[in-house]
C-alpha positions as CSV (number, residue, x, y, z in Angstrom):
1,M,31.3,-43.1,-3.8
2,K,34.0,-44.8,-1.7
3,K,34.6,-41.6,0.1
4,Y,30.9,-41.2,0.8
5,I,30.7,-44.7,2.3
6,L,33.6,-43.9,4.6
7,L,32.0,-40.7,5.7
8,C,28.7,-42.4,6.2
9,M,30.2,-44.9,8.5
10,I,32.2,-42.4,10.6
11,V,30.0,-39.3,10.7
12,P,26.6,-40.2,9.2
13,A,25.1,-36.9,10.1
14,V,27.6,-35.2,7.8
15,A,27.1,-37.8,5.1
16,F,23.4,-37.2,5.0
17,G,24.0,-33.7,3.8
18,Q,25.3,-35.2,0.5
19,A,23.1,-35.7,-2.5
20,D,24.4,-39.3,-3.1
21,T,22.0,-42.2,-3.1
22,L,22.0,-44.2,0.1
23,T,22.4,-47.9,-0.3
24,L,20.9,-50.7,1.9
25,E,24.3,-51.6,3.3
26,Q,24.9,-47.9,4.3
27,C,21.6,-47.7,6.1
28,V,22.4,-51.0,7.9
29,Q,25.8,-49.6,9.1
30,I,24.1,-46.4,10.4
31,A,21.5,-48.4,12.2
32,L,24.1,-50.6,13.8
33,K,25.9,-47.6,15.1
34,H,23.0,-45.6,16.4
35,N,20.2,-48.1,17.4
36,P,19.9,-48.1,21.2
37,Q,18.9,-51.8,21.3
38,I,22.4,-52.7,20.5
39,T,23.8,-50.5,23.2
40,V,21.5,-52.3,25.7
41,A,22.8,-55.7,24.5
42,E,26.4,-54.5,24.7
43,G,25.8,-53.4,28.3
44,G,24.5,-56.9,29.1
45,M,27.6,-58.4,27.5
46,E,29.9,-56.2,29.4
47,S,28.1,-57.1,32.7
48,S,28.4,-60.8,32.0
49,E,32.2,-60.4,31.3
50,S,32.5,-58.6,34.6
51,D,30.7,-61.4,36.4
52,L,33.1,-63.9,34.9
53,K,36.1,-61.9,36.0
54,L,34.6,-61.7,39.5
55,A,34.1,-65.5,39.6
56,R,37.7,-66.2,38.5
57,S,39.1,-63.8,41.2
58,A,38.4,-66.5,43.8
59,L,41.2,-68.6,42.4
60,F,43.8,-65.9,43.1
61,P,45.3,-64.9,46.4
62,Q,43.3,-62.5,48.5
63,I,45.7,-60.0,50.1
64,S,44.8,-57.2,52.4
65,G,46.9,-54.6,54.4
66,N,46.1,-52.7,57.5
67,A,47.6,-49.9,59.5
68,G,46.5,-47.9,62.5
69,V,47.4,-45.5,65.2
70,S,45.6,-44.7,68.5
71,R,46.0,-42.3,71.4
72,N,45.6,-44.0,74.8
73,G,45.4,-42.5,78.3
74,G,44.3,-43.4,81.8
75,T,45.4,-44.4,85.4
76,F,47.8,-47.3,85.7
77,L,49.1,-49.3,88.7
78,L,52.8,-49.9,88.7
79,G,53.6,-51.9,91.9
80,N,52.4,-49.7,94.7
81,I,52.4,-46.6,92.6
82,V,49.4,-45.2,90.8
83,R,50.2,-43.1,87.8
84,S,48.4,-41.3,85.1
85,A,49.8,-41.6,81.6
86,E,49.1,-41.1,77.9
87,F,50.8,-42.9,75.0
88,N,50.4,-43.8,71.3
89,S,50.0,-47.3,69.9
90,Y,50.8,-48.3,66.4
91,T,49.8,-51.4,64.3
92,A,50.6,-52.3,60.7
93,G,50.7,-55.5,58.6
94,F,49.2,-57.6,55.8
95,Q,47.2,-60.8,55.6
96,G,46.8,-63.2,52.7
97,Q,44.5,-66.1,51.9
98,Q,44.6,-68.7,49.1
99,L,41.9,-71.2,48.2
100,I,43.4,-74.7,48.0
101,F,40.4,-76.9,47.4
102,D,36.6,-76.6,47.6
103,F,35.4,-79.7,45.7
104,G,34.8,-77.8,42.5
105,K,32.4,-75.1,43.8
106,T,34.5,-72.3,42.5
107,Y,35.1,-73.9,39.1
108,S,31.4,-74.6,38.7
109,R,30.6,-71.0,39.3
110,I,33.3,-70.0,36.8
111,A,31.9,-72.4,34.2
112,A,28.4,-71.0,34.7
113,S,29.7,-67.4,34.3
114,S,31.6,-68.4,31.2
115,D,28.4,-70.0,29.7
116,L,26.5,-66.8,30.6
117,V,29.1,-64.7,28.7
118,N,28.4,-67.0,25.7
119,A,24.7,-66.5,26.1
120,S,25.1,-62.7,26.3
121,D,27.3,-62.8,23.2
122,Q,24.6,-64.6,21.3
123,S,22.0,-62.2,22.7
124,L,24.0,-59.3,21.3
125,R,24.3,-61.1,17.9
126,S,20.6,-61.7,17.9
127,T,19.9,-58.0,18.6
128,R,22.2,-57.0,15.8
129,Q,20.5,-59.3,13.4
130,N,17.0,-58.0,14.4
131,V,18.2,-54.5,13.8
132,I,19.5,-55.5,10.4
133,V,16.3,-57.2,9.3
134,N,14.2,-54.3,10.6
135,T,16.4,-52.0,8.5
136,Y,15.8,-54.2,5.5
137,V,12.0,-54.1,6.1
138,A,11.9,-50.3,6.5
139,Y,14.1,-49.9,3.5
140,F,12.0,-52.1,1.3
141,N,8.8,-50.6,2.6
142,Y,10.0,-47.1,1.6
143,L,11.0,-48.3,-1.9
144,A,7.6,-50.0,-2.3
145,A,5.8,-46.9,-1.1
146,V,7.7,-44.7,-3.6
147,R,6.9,-47.1,-6.5
148,V,3.2,-47.2,-5.6
149,M,3.2,-43.3,-5.5
150,E,4.7,-43.3,-9.0
151,V,2.0,-45.7,-10.2
152,D,-0.8,-43.5,-8.7
153,T,0.8,-40.4,-10.2
154,E,0.8,-42.0,-13.7
155,T,-2.8,-43.2,-13.0
156,V,-3.9,-39.6,-12.3
157,S,-2.2,-38.5,-15.5
158,Q,-4.0,-41.2,-17.5
159,A,-7.3,-40.3,-15.9
160,E,-6.8,-36.6,-16.7
161,D,-5.9,-37.4,-20.3
162,H,-9.1,-39.5,-20.6
163,L,-11.1,-36.7,-19.0
164,R,-9.8,-34.3,-21.7
165,Q,-10.7,-36.7,-24.4
166,A,-14.2,-37.2,-23.0
167,E,-14.8,-33.5,-22.8
168,A,-13.6,-33.0,-26.4
169,F,-15.8,-35.8,-27.6
170,Y,-18.8,-34.5,-25.7
171,K,-18.3,-31.0,-27.2
172,A,-18.2,-32.7,-30.6
173,G,-21.4,-34.5,-29.7
174,T,-20.0,-38.0,-30.2
175,V,-20.4,-39.1,-26.6
176,P,-22.9,-38.5,-23.8
177,Q,-22.3,-36.3,-20.8
178,Y,-22.1,-39.5,-18.7
179,D,-18.6,-40.1,-20.2
180,V,-17.4,-36.7,-18.9
181,V,-18.9,-37.3,-15.4
182,N,-17.5,-40.8,-15.2
183,A,-14.0,-39.5,-16.2
184,E,-14.3,-36.8,-13.5
185,V,-15.1,-39.4,-10.9
186,T,-12.1,-41.5,-12.1
187,V,-9.8,-38.5,-11.7
188,A,-11.1,-37.7,-8.2
189,N,-10.7,-41.3,-7.1
190,S,-7.2,-41.5,-8.5
191,K,-6.2,-38.3,-6.8
192,V,-7.5,-39.7,-3.5
193,S,-5.3,-42.8,-4.0
194,L,-2.3,-40.5,-4.8
195,I,-2.9,-38.6,-1.5
196,Q,-2.8,-41.8,0.4
197,A,0.3,-43.0,-1.5
198,N,2.1,-39.7,-0.6
199,N,1.2,-40.2,3.0
200,N,2.4,-43.7,2.9
201,V,5.8,-42.5,1.7
202,K,6.0,-40.0,4.6
203,V,5.2,-42.8,7.1
204,A,7.7,-45.1,5.5
205,R,10.3,-42.4,5.7
206,I,9.8,-41.8,9.5
207,Q,9.9,-45.6,10.1
208,L,13.2,-45.8,8.3
209,E,14.5,-42.8,10.3
210,N,13.4,-44.5,13.5
211,I,15.2,-47.8,12.9
212,I,18.5,-46.2,11.7
213,G,18.4,-43.5,14.4
214,E,19.1,-40.6,12.1
215,K,17.1,-37.8,10.4
216,L,17.1,-38.1,6.6
217,P,17.6,-35.0,4.6
218,D,14.8,-33.7,2.3
219,N,16.7,-34.6,-0.9
220,F,17.7,-38.1,0.1
221,A,17.2,-41.1,-2.2
222,L,17.6,-44.8,-1.8
223,K,19.1,-47.2,-4.2
224,D,16.2,-49.3,-5.6
225,V,17.0,-53.0,-5.0
226,L,13.4,-54.2,-5.0
227,G,13.9,-57.2,-7.3
228,V,14.4,-60.9,-7.5
229,S,18.1,-61.8,-7.3
230,H,18.4,-64.3,-4.4
231,V,19.5,-67.9,-4.4
232,E,16.9,-70.5,-3.7
233,V,17.2,-72.2,-0.4
234,N,16.2,-75.8,0.3
235,L,14.0,-76.2,3.4
236,Q,16.1,-78.9,5.0
237,T,19.2,-77.0,4.4
238,A,17.7,-73.9,5.9
239,I,16.6,-75.8,9.0
240,A,20.1,-77.3,9.4
241,T,21.7,-73.9,9.0
242,A,19.4,-72.4,11.5
243,I,20.2,-75.1,14.1
244,K,23.8,-74.4,13.6
245,N,23.7,-70.6,13.5
246,R,20.5,-69.2,15.0
247,P,21.7,-67.0,17.9
248,E,18.6,-67.4,20.0
249,L,19.1,-71.2,20.0
250,L,22.8,-70.9,20.8
251,Q,21.9,-68.5,23.6
252,S,19.3,-70.9,25.1
253,E,21.8,-73.8,24.9
254,A,24.4,-71.7,26.7
255,Q,21.9,-70.9,29.4
256,V,21.1,-74.6,29.9
257,Q,24.9,-75.3,30.3
258,A,25.1,-72.4,32.8
259,S,22.2,-73.8,34.8
260,K,23.8,-77.2,34.9
261,A,27.0,-75.7,36.3
262,L,25.1,-73.7,38.9
263,L,23.3,-76.8,40.0
264,T,26.6,-78.6,40.4
265,S,27.9,-75.6,42.5
266,A,24.7,-75.8,44.6
267,W,25.2,-79.6,45.2
268,T,28.8,-79.1,46.4
269,S,27.9,-76.1,48.7
270,D,27.7,-78.4,51.7
271,L,31.2,-79.8,51.2
272,P,34.2,-78.3,53.0
273,S,36.6,-75.7,51.7
274,I,40.3,-75.6,52.4
275,N,42.2,-72.4,52.5
276,A,45.8,-71.4,53.4
277,S,46.4,-68.1,55.2
278,G,49.3,-66.1,56.5
279,G,50.4,-62.7,57.4
280,Y,53.0,-60.4,59.0
281,N,52.3,-57.6,61.6
282,W,54.0,-54.9,63.5
283,R,52.8,-53.3,66.7
284,G,54.0,-51.4,69.6
285,L,53.9,-48.2,71.8
286,A,55.6,-45.0,71.1
287,P,58.4,-44.2,71.7
288,T,59.4,-47.9,72.1
289,P,60.3,-49.8,68.9
290,L,57.6,-51.8,67.1
291,Y,57.8,-55.6,67.5
292,S,56.9,-57.9,64.7
293,G,55.2,-61.2,64.3
294,W,53.9,-63.6,61.6
295,N,51.3,-66.3,61.2
296,I,50.6,-69.1,58.7
297,G,48.1,-71.8,58.7
298,V,45.5,-73.9,56.9
299,T,41.8,-73.6,57.6
300,L,39.1,-76.2,56.8
301,S,35.5,-74.8,56.9
302,L,32.4,-77.0,56.7
303,P,28.8,-75.7,56.7
304,I,26.8,-77.7,59.3
305,F,23.5,-76.0,59.4
306,E,22.4,-72.8,57.6
307,G,18.6,-72.9,58.2
308,F,18.0,-75.1,55.1
309,A,19.5,-72.4,52.9
310,L,21.7,-75.1,51.1
311,D,18.6,-77.2,50.3
312,A,16.7,-74.2,49.0
313,G,19.7,-73.3,46.8
314,I,19.7,-76.8,45.3
315,D,15.9,-76.6,44.7
316,Q,16.3,-73.2,43.1
317,A,19.1,-74.4,40.8
318,K,17.0,-77.4,39.8
319,A,14.0,-75.2,38.9
320,N,16.3,-72.8,36.9
321,L,17.7,-75.8,34.9
322,K,14.1,-77.1,34.3
323,S,13.1,-73.6,33.0
324,A,16.2,-73.3,30.9
325,R,15.6,-76.7,29.2
326,A,12.0,-75.8,28.5
327,S,13.0,-72.4,27.1
328,N,15.5,-74.2,24.8
329,D,12.7,-76.5,23.6
330,L,10.5,-73.5,22.9
331,V,13.3,-71.9,20.9
332,M,13.8,-75.1,18.9
333,Q,10.0,-75.3,18.1
334,S,10.0,-71.6,17.1
335,L,13.0,-72.2,14.9
336,Y,11.3,-75.0,12.9
337,L,8.1,-72.9,12.7
338,N,9.7,-69.7,11.6
339,V,12.0,-71.2,9.0
340,Q,9.2,-73.2,7.4
341,Q,6.9,-70.1,7.4
342,D,9.6,-68.0,5.8
343,E,10.3,-70.7,3.2
344,F,6.6,-71.0,2.3
345,A,6.1,-67.2,2.2
346,L,9.2,-66.8,0.0
347,E,7.8,-69.4,-2.4
348,E,4.3,-67.9,-2.4
349,A,5.7,-64.4,-3.1
350,S,7.9,-65.8,-5.9
351,Q,4.8,-67.3,-7.6
352,R,2.8,-64.1,-7.1
353,I,5.6,-62.1,-8.8
354,E,5.4,-64.3,-11.9
355,A,1.6,-64.1,-11.9
356,A,1.7,-60.4,-11.4
357,K,4.1,-59.9,-14.3
358,K,1.6,-61.5,-16.7
359,L,-1.2,-59.6,-15.0
360,V,0.5,-56.3,-15.7
361,Q,1.2,-57.3,-19.3
362,Q,-2.4,-58.3,-19.8
363,A,-3.8,-55.1,-18.1
364,T,-1.5,-52.9,-20.2
365,E,-2.7,-54.5,-23.4
366,A,-6.3,-54.3,-22.2
367,L,-5.9,-50.5,-21.5
368,R,-4.3,-50.0,-24.9
369,L,-7.2,-51.7,-26.6
370,A,-9.8,-49.9,-24.5
371,V,-8.3,-46.5,-25.3
372,G,-8.0,-47.3,-29.0
373,E,-11.6,-48.4,-29.2
374,Y,-12.8,-45.4,-27.2
375,N,-10.9,-43.0,-29.5
376,S,-12.3,-44.7,-32.6
377,G,-15.8,-44.4,-31.1
378,T,-16.4,-48.2,-30.8
379,G,-15.6,-48.5,-27.1
380,S,-17.2,-47.1,-23.9
381,A,-15.8,-44.8,-21.2
382,L,-16.6,-47.4,-18.6
383,E,-14.3,-49.9,-20.3
384,T,-11.5,-47.4,-20.4
385,T,-12.0,-46.5,-16.7
386,D,-12.0,-50.2,-15.7
387,A,-8.9,-50.9,-17.8
388,Q,-7.1,-48.0,-16.1
389,V,-8.1,-49.2,-12.6
390,A,-7.1,-52.8,-13.5
391,L,-3.7,-51.7,-14.7
392,A,-3.0,-49.6,-11.6
393,S,-4.1,-52.5,-9.4
394,A,-1.9,-55.0,-11.3
395,R,1.2,-52.8,-11.0
396,I,0.6,-52.3,-7.3
397,T,0.1,-56.1,-6.9
398,Y,3.4,-56.6,-8.6
399,I,5.2,-54.1,-6.3
400,Q,3.6,-55.7,-3.2
401,S,4.8,-59.1,-4.4
402,L,8.4,-57.8,-4.8
403,Y,8.2,-56.3,-1.3
404,D,6.9,-59.5,0.2
405,Y,9.6,-61.5,-1.5
406,N,12.4,-59.4,-0.3
407,V,11.1,-59.2,3.2
408,S,10.5,-62.9,3.4
409,Y,14.1,-63.6,2.2
410,A,15.5,-61.2,4.8
411,Q,13.5,-62.8,7.5
412,L,14.6,-66.3,6.3
413,E,18.2,-65.2,6.5
414,R,17.6,-63.8,10.0
415,D,15.9,-67.0,11.2
416,M,18.7,-69.1,9.7
417,G,21.1,-66.9,11.7
418,V,23.1,-65.8,8.6
419,I,21.9,-62.3,7.9
420,K,24.7,-59.7,8.2
């Protein structure tokens, strides 16, 4: 199995050819490798890192080189003599510039870019967690669909057994023809439910294939983990954990910090910048030797009027900060809402599981009694049919409760920012 897990992570297409049972963890690894949403988020992360590198480049010397040659010709006056001549001219050199001080404009832009890198990192983390929880949901949905199909298959078998009994009793003259007709209707209805269940399994399969980004083989199987094995989570603890770990919240907080830094940069845009510059050059005419020269100096530049562009930049930065803060508030509100809803849904599903267990036990006993009474001639066909339908419904209710519980727990972990 260890070898299979390794192959599943490296070349899942090959691993799918095996007959082993896929686990939830393996499906998650495949989804994380192939889901395009993660590739998009990774591209955004790489772009943010490039922007940070670009912003930091302003702190380093800016050096450029130049070289050129030109052919010149024309009529020249030398004293009283007019002559025509042609000659080559050559130039070469390099120039450098270094920022000395700009009142924090560059450092503010670097800080903003760094915060945006953090925001992109949290966006990537959020995308990964969403892919994981969607894989969980698709995985659990397939397990539930298979279990429901098994229930409907058993129900068809029970209905057909009852039909055979009714036909035998009718031939013996102990029951009316109505019992046979009623049993036939029950078989037909149970077969319709089975057809729907088979289709639901097919739909659940393609949904799982879509989220993991791989085609599943015909003989695949999933490890059934549809049960109750999770640790209870206190609501206040869940909210505190979400505030600390929820990637969407950390992303919005990083965007607020980036907006603050950009506003600081906009405020200082009308302050001067001081740069040092220098260079060395060679130039001359062929065939004479090239002569050289150098330059060095300090430049102070101060924007005086740029058509109100600086004021517009400040207003824009203020608006972006206002929007970022509002978005952060919305994420915080959503965090509280989602965690509480997940907690309530988890508790409700847990209670339904316990109730459904008793319902299945009662429905099983009711069917046993109904079948026994019908076989002894003291019960009716309608009671047996009702008992069969009630048991099937109770078992499906139990399966749905398990599905809801596991999905709610996965969503709670995602909203707390701890799913992985």
